[in-house]
N, C-alpha and C positions, 0 to 999 in steps of 0.2 A: 175591178173585174165583175163580170157576171158569170156567175157559176151555178150549174144545174146539177143537183144530186139525184141520183137515180136509185130507188129503194123498191124492195117488194112490199114493205108495209112500214107505217110509222108508229105501229103499235109498241109501246115500251115494254111490253111483256116479251117481245122478239128478242131482247137482250141488249147488250152494250153498244153494238154499232149505230143504232138508231139514236141513242143518247149522245154519241160522239157527233153525229150530223147535227144534232139539234144545238148542242153546246158551240160547237165549232161555226156553224152557221150564224148564230146569234153573235159570236164574237167577231166574225168577218163582217157582218152587216153593221155592226158598231164602228168598224172602221171605214165605213163607206162603200163596201162592196154590195153588189145586188145578188142575193141568194135566193134560188127557188128549188123545190123540191117535186119530183113526180113519183108516184107510187102506184102500186096496184090495188089499192084500197077502195072500196065503194064509198061514194061520196056522202053517204049517210052514217059512216062509221063513227063511233064516239071518239077515236083516236084523231080522225080526221079534224073534227070539230075543235079539238083542245090544242091542235099543234101550232107553235108560235111563229112559224115561218111561211113565207107564200107557198102553197101546196096545191098541186093538181092531182087530184084523186082520180085516176083514170080507169078504175076497176068498176065491177068486181072481177078479179081474175078467176079463170076456171081451174078448179081443183088445187092441189098443192103446188103445182108448177106455175100456176098463176097465168096461163094464157090469156091474154087480153087483146082483142081485135082492134081497139083503138089506140093501142100504145105506139106501135110503129109510125102509123100516119100522123100522130100527134108530134112525135119527136121530129119527124121529117120537116113538118110545118113550122117548128118553133126553134130547131137547133140553132139557126142563123142568129138568133137573139143573144147568145152566150159565147163567152170566150173559151169555156171548157166545160166538159161533163164529166161527173165521177160516178161510176157504177159501185155500189156497196154490196158485195157478196157474190156468190156463184150459185149454180144449180137451179135457178128460177128464171122465168121468162123475162124479168127486167133487165137481166144482162145480156141473154142472147137477142132479144128485141133491141137493146142499144147497139149491138154489133149489126145488126141487119140496117138500121137506120143511119149510123154515123160513120161506119167504116170507110166511106168515101166522101164524107163530109168535110167540109173546111174547120169545123170545130173539133178538136181533139178530144177523145174520151180517155178517162184513166180508170183503173180497177183497183179497189181495195178488196183482197180475198178475205179478210177478216178470219183467218185461220181455217178456212175451209179446204185447204190443200194439205192440211196436216196428215201425216201418214197414220196417225193413231186411228182415224176413221176407217181407213183401209183394212186394219188389223182388227179392229173392234166389230165393224159392221162389213165382212167381206161380201155379203150378198147385195147390199146396197152399193157397194164398190164396184161390183160387177155390172150393175143396172147403170151406173154412171159411165162405164165404160161404153156403154151401147150408144150413147150421145155424146161422150167426150170429143172424139175426133172432129166432128162437124159441128159442135156447138161451142161448149166452154173453152175448149183448146183455141178456137179461132177468136173468141172473145179476148183471151189473154194475149195471144199472137199479134193481134192487130191493134192492141191499146197503145197510146203515147207512152204509158208506163203503168207497171203493175206495181202497186204500192203495198209494202209490207211495214208494220209497225216495230218490227225488231229484226235484228240479223238472224235471230234464232228461227223465227217464222220464214224468212226468206230462204234459209237453207233447207228446212223441212219440206217446203213446198216442192222442192225438186225431186222429192222421193215418192210422191203419190202416184204419177203417171209418166211412163217412159217417153211418151209424146207430149213434150213440154218445151214452149219457147216464149220467152217473155223479156221485155225490157225491165229489168227489176230495179226498184228503187227503195229505199228505206226512209220513212218519215215517221219519227217517233209521235206517238198518240199522246194526247193531252186532255185535260179536263179542268173545270174550275173549281176552286174552293169557296165555300159558302161565305157570303158576305154579312150574314146575320150573326149576332153575338152568340158565341159557343155556350155560354152558360144559360141563355135563353132558350136556345134550341134544345139543350139537354133537359131543362126543367120542364118545357112542354111535352117532351117525348116521354119522360118519366110520369108526368101528369096523366098522360094517355095509357100508359103501362105500368100501373102502381105495383103490381106484383114484382117488378124489376128493381123497385127501390133497394138501395144497399146490397145489390147483387154485383158480382165481378163478371160482366157480360162478355161473353165469346161471341162475336158476331160473324156469321156467315150471311154475305149479301149477294145474291145470284139466283139463277134458276135452279129449281129442283130438278137436276138432270144428271144422268149416271156419269157423264164426262166431268162433272163437277167434283165427284169424288164424296158426294153427301153421305153414302153408306159407311164409307171408310171414317168420315168425320164423326158420326154418331158412336161407331164402335170406339175410336181413340178418345171421345170426350167421356166415355164411361170411366176410365182410368183417371183423367184429369179432374172429374166431379168428385170421385172418391178422395183425391188429395187435396181437393180446394172446396171445403163445404160451401162456400158462398158463390161458387161458379154457377153460371146459367148459360146455356147455349141457345142463341137467338138464330133461328134458321128463316131468314127473311128472303122471300122471292117467290116468283109465280110457279105455278105447278100444273102446267099443261098437260103433262103425262100421267097425272094423278099418281105420283109415286109417294106422295106423303104417308099414306096408310102402311106401306111396307116399311118405310123409315121408322115410323112411329112403333111398329111391331119390333124392330130392332131395339129400340129403346127400351120398350117394355120388357124384352128379354135380358136386358142389362140393369134393369131396375133404376133407370134414370128418366123414365117418361116425363116425370113431374119436374124434371130439371131442364127441359127443352120447351121453347114456345115456337109457334108457327104462324108468325102474323100475315103471311101472304107478302105481297110487293108493296115496300115501303117507298114512298116518292115524295120529293120536296122537303119540306121541313121535318117531316117525320124521319125520313131517310137520314138526313143531316144530324137530327137529334139522336138517333140510334148510334150513328158513329162517334158523336162526342160523348155518349153515355157509357161506351164500352170500354172494357178492359184491354182487349187485344181483337185483332181481325185475322180470320183464317180462311184460306182458299186452297184445298189439297186437290185441285184438279188433275185429271190425267191429260187434259189438253187445254190450252188457254193460249192464243195468240198474243194477247196483252193482258187483259183484265182491268177494265175501267174501274171496277169497284176497289181494286188494289189502289189505283192512283187516289181515288176518292178517300179511301182510308188514310193514306198518308198525308192528304191535304189537311185532315183533321188531327193531325199528330198521333195516328194510330199505329203503332207497329204491325207489320204484316207477317203471318206465319203462312208460308206458301210451300207448294210442291216444286220440284225442279222441273216440272212441266209447265209451268207459268211463265210466259214469255219474258217477263221483267225480273225473273229471279236473280240473275246475274247483278242487276242493279241494286236488288234488295240485299244481297249477300256482300257485295263490295262496300255498300254504305254503312252495313250494320244497322240497317232500317227494320230488321226483324229477322227470322230465321227460314232456313230452306232446308228441306228434306226430301226423299224419294215419295212417289205418289203411291204409297202403301200405308196399311194400318199401322205398321210398325213405324213407318216414316212420320205418320202424323202424330203418332204418340210421342216421337222425339221431339216434334216441334213444341208439343205442350210441355214436355219436360224441360225442354231449354228455357221456355218462358217461366216455368215454376222456379227455375234454379236462381233467378235474377232477384236481388233484392229490390226495394222501391227506389233507391237512388239509381240503380242501373236501369230500372224501367223507365224513369223520368228522363235519363239521357237518351235512351232509344226513341222515346217518344218526340223529343226535340229533334233528333236526327231524321225521324221520319218526315217532318215538315221540312227540314232542309232538302231532303232527297226529292220531295214533290217540287219544291221551287226550282230546284236545279234541273231536274229532268222531265218532269211531267205536267208541268203549268201550260194552260191552254194557249198563252202568248207564243210559247216556243213552238207548238205544233203549227200555229196559224203562220208564223214566219215561214216555217220549212215547207209547209204545203203550198203556200202563195209563191215561194221561191222555185218550187218545181214546176208549178203550172206557167209561170212566166218564162220559163226555158224554152218552152216550145216556140218553134221558128215562126209558125203561123200566126202568133199573138200579134207580133209587130205589124205584120201585113194586115190583119184584122184591123187593128186601130187606125192603121194609115187610110183605109178604106171606109172609115166610119161613116155611116149614113148611106153607103152603097148597098143595095139588096144583094144578098148571096143565097144561091141554092144550096140547101143542106140536103137535097133528096138523093138518097142512095140508088145506085144502080142495082138491078136485078141481075145476077149472074146466071147463066145456064146452070141447071142442076142444083140451083140454090135450095136447101131444105125449107120446107113450109113451116109455120108455126105450129100448124096442127100435128105435123110429125113430131116435133119437140114435145108437145103436149102430151102425145100418146104414149111417150116413153115413160110418163109418170102416172 
């Protein structure tokens, strides 16, 4: 198949979705499929240069919304080359532009919401939610309504999506997310990481791997770790992730007030071998998020045999709980303290047993090959695919009609 992924940015600091695009794209390419990506990034962005898949950087987009004048024309001119297009995420121009270009095209488009319809955002950011309502009926509502399918990574995410906006219509499908385990030797990765971070030698590392963002529960984690640090003298919290909102100083102040600032490290975003080395060097992984549709970092931890301490707002908490691959508690300070207490209560034999189960859970539920099979199966269901293949070599027009009263891109951009 020829598949086009549509994203706002390929910057790895944007979070797990782009890592999913990268890994699934490489896996599909290895199977002989043709994968291309179109983004709103400027052509000279460092993340564009380093991206491993065929990439069309069509930006720069304007403002946070990312309006890009050349995006829709490019899609209309190139859509006929593909069997399917996949939109990743909502609330930015790459999704609305895809609707404008592809809703009448012969190539079907699909949408991954990546948790962006979770009602947590409505409750936590009511003013932003009202702002979204001003363009939801004529923009993202239509993006979802006219998609061949709207893809969720868990049933939990699918059910929650129905609660954000009363005007909601979608052909809902669930395709479990997946990731790859590192191929390099675990001991070598661990040794290289500890060589780069010698102050973590002989520490029981508690690893947080993700953006420093309020939805991740980072403040709760620092508060809860204070108790764990007092009970576990060699414990050390590694808060690894980008900090686009400059939240680290406030989190550091919490740590200072608890007397544990020296027990926490802030290495920024870890990538490649350093990331995998940190996972292999850690004692346990923790993610106490208030909202997490899947949690790629959870799957990566399990792939490394690292038990996961997660809140019941992380999309895969039921799988973690059912398999005994970690512990689950509410997304509160008290709940996060319970996660640490449950981990401390295990003796080393029980911890090793949970580590082995963590890897089994990854292999059974979250390995990349399972995701690839499920996603390809969904894409191949579309009735147009057989017709497209039967007409291989015949030119097709993918240009969308412009309907009377259709909102202009500039109007959508102005809403932001």
